[in-house]
C-alpha positions as CSV (number, residue, x, y, z in Angstrom):
1,X,-1.3,3.4,-19.8
2,X,-3.1,0.0,-20.7
3,X,-6.2,0.6,-18.5
4,X,-8.2,3.7,-17.5
5,X,-10.6,2.5,-15.3
6,X,-11.7,-0.5,-13.5
7,X,-14.7,-0.9,-15.4
8,X,-12.4,-1.1,-18.4
9,X,-10.5,-4.1,-16.8
10,X,-13.7,-5.5,-16.0
11,X,-15.0,-5.1,-19.7
12,X,-11.7,-6.9,-21.0
13,X,-11.7,-9.8,-18.6
14,X,-15.3,-10.1,-19.9
15,X,-14.7,-10.3,-23.5
16,X,-11.4,-12.2,-23.2
17,X,-12.6,-14.8,-20.5
18,X,-9.5,-14.1,-18.5
19,X,-9.1,-13.4,-14.7
20,X,-8.2,-10.0,-13.4
21,X,-4.8,-10.9,-12.8
22,X,-4.1,-12.2,-16.4
23,X,-5.5,-9.1,-17.9
24,X,-3.0,-7.0,-16.3
25,X,-0.3,-9.6,-17.3
26,X,-1.3,-9.3,-21.1
27,X,-1.5,-5.5,-20.9
28,X,2.1,-5.5,-19.4
29,X,3.3,-7.7,-22.2
30,X,1.7,-5.7,-24.7
31,X,3.2,-2.6,-23.3
32,X,6.8,-3.7,-22.9
33,X,6.6,-6.3,-25.7
34,X,7.7,-9.3,-23.5
35,X,6.9,-13.1,-23.4
36,X,4.4,-14.2,-20.7
37,X,7.3,-15.8,-18.6
38,X,9.3,-12.8,-19.0
39,X,6.3,-10.6,-17.3
40,X,5.9,-13.3,-14.7
41,X,9.3,-13.5,-13.8
42,X,9.5,-9.8,-13.7
43,X,6.6,-10.0,-11.0
44,X,8.0,-12.8,-9.0
45,X,11.2,-11.0,-8.5
46,X,9.2,-8.0,-7.0
47,X,7.6,-10.3,-4.7
48,X,10.7,-12.5,-3.7
49,X,12.1,-8.9,-2.8
50,X,9.3,-8.3,-1.0
51,X,10.0,-11.1,1.3
52,X,13.2,-10.5,1.6
53,X,13.2,-6.8,2.2
54,X,11.6,-8.1,5.4
55,X,13.9,-10.5,6.8
56,X,16.9,-7.6,6.2
57,X,15.5,-5.6,9.0
58,X,17.5,-4.7,12.0
59,X,15.8,-3.4,15.0
60,X,18.8,-1.8,16.2
61,X,19.5,0.2,13.1
62,X,17.9,4.2,13.5
63,X,17.2,6.5,10.7
64,X,20.2,9.1,10.2
65,X,17.7,11.6,12.0
66,X,17.2,9.3,15.2
67,X,13.3,9.6,14.6
68,X,12.6,5.7,13.7
69,X,14.2,2.6,13.3
70,X,13.6,0.3,16.5
71,X,9.4,0.5,16.1
72,X,9.4,-3.0,14.4
73,X,11.1,-4.8,17.1
74,X,9.1,-3.2,19.7
75,X,5.8,-4.2,18.1
76,X,7.4,-7.3,17.5
77,X,8.3,-8.3,21.2
78,X,4.7,-7.1,22.0
79,X,3.3,-9.2,19.9
80,X,5.2,-12.4,21.0
81,X,4.2,-11.7,24.4
82,X,0.9,-13.0,23.5
83,X,-1.7,-10.0,24.8
84,X,-2.5,-7.9,22.1
85,X,-5.6,-6.5,21.6
86,X,-6.1,-7.0,17.8
87,X,-4.6,-10.5,18.0
88,X,-2.0,-12.7,16.6
89,X,-2.3,-12.3,12.8
90,X,-3.2,-8.5,12.8
91,X,-0.4,-8.0,15.5
92,X,2.3,-9.6,13.0
93,X,0.7,-7.4,10.0
94,X,1.5,-4.2,12.1
95,X,5.0,-5.9,12.9
96,X,6.2,-6.0,9.5
97,X,4.3,-2.8,8.4
98,X,6.3,-0.8,10.8
99,X,9.8,-2.9,9.9
100,X,9.2,-2.2,6.4
101,X,8.7,1.6,7.1
102,X,12.1,1.4,9.4
103,X,13.6,-0.3,6.3
104,X,12.7,2.5,4.0
105,X,13.9,5.3,6.4
106,X,16.8,3.6,7.1
107,X,18.2,3.6,3.3
108,X,17.4,-0.4,3.3
109,X,16.0,-2.0,0.0
110,X,12.3,-1.9,-0.6
111,X,9.8,-2.1,-2.7
112,X,8.0,1.3,-3.8
113,X,4.2,-0.4,-3.6
114,X,3.2,2.2,-5.1
115,X,5.5,4.6,-3.2
116,X,8.6,4.5,-0.9
117,X,6.7,6.2,1.9
118,X,3.6,3.6,1.5
119,X,6.0,0.5,0.9
120,X,5.3,-1.1,4.2
121,X,1.4,-1.7,3.6
122,X,1.5,-4.3,0.5
123,X,4.1,-6.6,2.3
124,X,3.0,-6.3,5.6
125,X,-0.6,-7.9,4.5
126,X,0.7,-10.2,1.6
127,X,3.9,-11.5,3.2
128,X,2.4,-11.9,6.5
129,X,-0.5,-14.0,4.7
130,X,2.0,-16.1,3.0
131,X,4.0,-16.9,6.1
132,X,0.8,-17.7,8.0
133,X,-0.9,-19.9,5.4
134,X,-0.5,-22.6,2.8
135,X,-0.5,-20.3,-0.4
136,X,1.5,-21.1,-3.4
137,X,4.2,-18.4,-5.0
138,X,2.2,-18.3,-8.1
139,X,-0.8,-17.4,-6.5
140,X,1.0,-14.4,-4.4
141,X,2.4,-13.2,-7.5
142,X,-1.0,-13.1,-9.7
143,X,-2.1,-11.2,-6.5
144,X,0.7,-8.9,-7.0
145,X,-0.5,-8.2,-10.5
146,X,-4.1,-7.6,-9.4
147,X,-2.6,-4.8,-7.0
148,X,-0.5,-3.6,-10.1
149,X,-3.6,-3.1,-11.9
150,X,-5.5,-0.8,-9.2
151,X,-2.5,1.1,-9.0
152,X,-2.2,1.7,-12.5
153,X,-5.6,2.7,-12.8
154,X,-5.4,5.4,-9.8
155,X,-2.0,6.7,-11.5
156,X,-4.2,7.0,-14.5
157,X,-7.2,8.7,-13.2
158,X,-5.7,10.4,-9.9
159,X,-2.4,10.4,-8.5
160,X,0.0,8.5,-6.6
161,X,2.4,11.1,-5.4
162,X,1.8,12.7,-1.8
163,X,3.5,15.9,-3.5
164,X,0.3,15.7,-5.6
165,X,-2.4,14.3,-3.9
166,X,-1.3,14.2,0.0
167,X,-1.5,11.1,1.6
168,X,-4.6,9.4,0.6
169,X,-2.7,9.4,-2.9
170,X,0.3,7.3,-1.3
171,X,-1.1,4.9,1.8
172,X,-4.5,5.2,0.2
173,X,-3.7,3.9,-3.0
174,X,-1.4,1.3,-1.1
175,X,-4.5,0.3,0.9
176,X,-6.4,-0.1,-2.2
177,X,-4.0,-2.3,-4.0
178,X,-3.2,-4.4,-1.3
179,X,-7.4,-4.9,-0.6
180,X,-7.7,-5.9,-4.3
181,X,-4.7,-8.4,-3.7
182,X,-5.5,-10.0,-0.6
183,X,-9.4,-10.3,-1.7
184,X,-8.3,-11.9,-5.0
185,X,-6.1,-14.6,-2.6
186,X,-9.0,-15.2,-0.7
187,X,-11.0,-16.2,-3.5
188,X,-12.9,-12.7,-4.4
189,X,-14.6,-12.3,-7.9
190,X,-13.8,-8.9,-9.9
191,X,-16.7,-7.1,-8.0
192,X,-15.4,-7.8,-4.6
193,X,-12.1,-6.6,-5.6
194,X,-13.5,-3.2,-7.0
195,X,-15.8,-3.1,-4.0
196,X,-12.6,-3.5,-1.4
197,X,-10.8,-1.1,-3.2
198,X,-13.3,1.5,-3.4
199,X,-14.2,0.9,0.7
200,X,-10.4,1.4,1.1
201,X,-9.7,4.6,-0.5
202,X,-13.0,6.2,1.1
203,X,-11.7,5.2,4.5
204,X,-8.4,7.2,3.9
205,X,-10.3,9.9,1.5
206,X,-8.5,13.0,2.6
207,X,-5.4,12.1,4.2
208,X,-2.8,15.2,4.0
209,X,0.9,14.4,3.7
210,X,2.6,16.2,6.1
211,X,5.9,14.8,7.0
212,X,8.0,16.1,9.8
213,X,11.2,18.0,8.7
214,X,10.5,16.6,4.8
215,X,11.4,13.2,5.8
216,X,9.2,10.2,5.2
217,X,9.7,8.8,8.6
218,X,7.1,11.0,11.0
219,X,4.2,10.1,10.6
220,X,4.4,8.1,7.4
221,X,5.8,4.9,9.1
222,X,3.1,4.4,11.7
223,X,0.6,5.1,8.8
224,X,1.9,1.9,6.9
225,X,0.0,0.3,9.8
226,X,-3.2,1.8,9.0
227,X,-2.9,1.6,5.5
228,X,-2.5,-2.2,6.2
229,X,-5.3,-2.7,8.9
230,X,-7.6,-0.6,6.2
231,X,-6.9,-2.9,3.6
232,X,-7.7,-6.2,5.5
233,X,-11.0,-4.6,6.5
234,X,-12.1,-3.1,3.6
235,X,-11.2,-7.1,1.9
236,X,-13.1,-8.6,4.5
237,X,-16.1,-6.4,4.4
238,X,-16.1,-6.9,0.4
239,X,-15.8,-10.6,1.2
240,X,-18.9,-10.7,3.4
241,X,-20.9,-9.1,0.6
242,X,-20.8,-5.7,1.8
243,X,-20.9,-3.2,-1.1
244,X,-19.6,0.6,-1.9
245,X,-22.5,2.4,-2.9
246,X,-20.2,4.4,-4.9
247,X,-18.4,2.7,-7.7
248,X,-14.5,2.4,-7.6
249,X,-13.8,4.6,-10.3
250,X,-16.1,7.5,-9.1
251,X,-14.4,7.0,-5.8
252,X,-10.8,7.3,-7.1
253,X,-11.9,10.5,-9.3
254,X,-13.2,12.0,-6.0
255,X,-10.0,11.2,-4.5
256,X,-8.7,13.3,-7.4
257,X,-11.0,16.1,-6.8
258,X,-10.0,16.2,-2.7
259,X,-6.5,16.4,-3.7
260,X,-6.7,18.8,-6.4
261,X,-8.6,21.2,-3.2
262,X,-6.1,20.4,-0.7
263,X,-4.0,23.4,0.2
264,X,-0.2,22.8,-0.6
265,X,1.0,22.9,3.2
266,X,-0.7,19.5,3.2
267,X,1.0,18.0,0.0
268,X,4.7,16.8,1.3
269,X,6.2,20.2,1.6
270,X,6.6,19.6,5.6
271,X,4.7,23.0,6.6
272,X,1.3,21.8,7.6
273,X,-0.3,19.3,10.0
274,X,1.7,17.8,12.4
275,X,4.7,19.2,10.4
276,X,3.3,22.5,11.6
277,X,3.1,21.7,15.0
278,X,5.7,23.6,17.7
279,X,6.9,19.9,18.5
280,X,7.1,19.3,14.4
281,X,9.1,22.7,14.0
282,X,11.3,21.9,16.8
283,X,11.9,18.4,15.3
284,X,12.9,20.3,11.8
285,X,15.4,22.4,13.2
286,X,17.1,19.9,15.2
287,X,21.1,19.5,14.2
288,X,20.7,15.9,13.2
289,X,19.5,17.3,9.5
């Protein structure tokens, strides 16, 4: 791993006099032995894929289990009616989070950011913001580097897989990565990026991974919405000057501790949480599986 803490990233940026995103890009170049152009091209490809994946959503397509599929279309219709509680932009973020979650369940192409189960969080925020505002693609690609750097630190200090740390490791990490990226896009400095990460992780600390039937569908798809809105609220708080009293690296360490203490039934085994309810067990035994 290139960076083992956010503090290490901060120190590197200060010594080398580079921005957060460039520090991550330089580390990628060194680790993979590629040029600046090659690194940027690879990240650009991921950004383009995120945009394309959303366009590929089909509201009439159901997952093999029959549990999810149309939710993105349902939300889009509701938002287009113009009577949402959350407003147009947030409504579109929710719509896109659902679309990507459903795409994953329906075996369509997605960008795992950082996992397939959390694939809707980042595009829901970043692609929607890109579509609604005049932001150039290069800026969005740089934000992807910021998100990648956060994900790298979390992976080193804790975990990204629900099977190891619960859904706090998947949706929680996705929210932290996304909060960092959108904070950067909105002009936040490295301290604000760190605070956005810390706040978003704390908001979802302890979230269990309890997929009904062992499928990344229920409650996973809808949790992408919560992750996206969590990222937005954490970013706004940080940009407003609100800080996390607990430093981000310590928050990540705390998430690791919570995940280690979590019962195995709550870590992607499909036996605890909502998966262990009467209805969850009934769905699990359905012949569609």
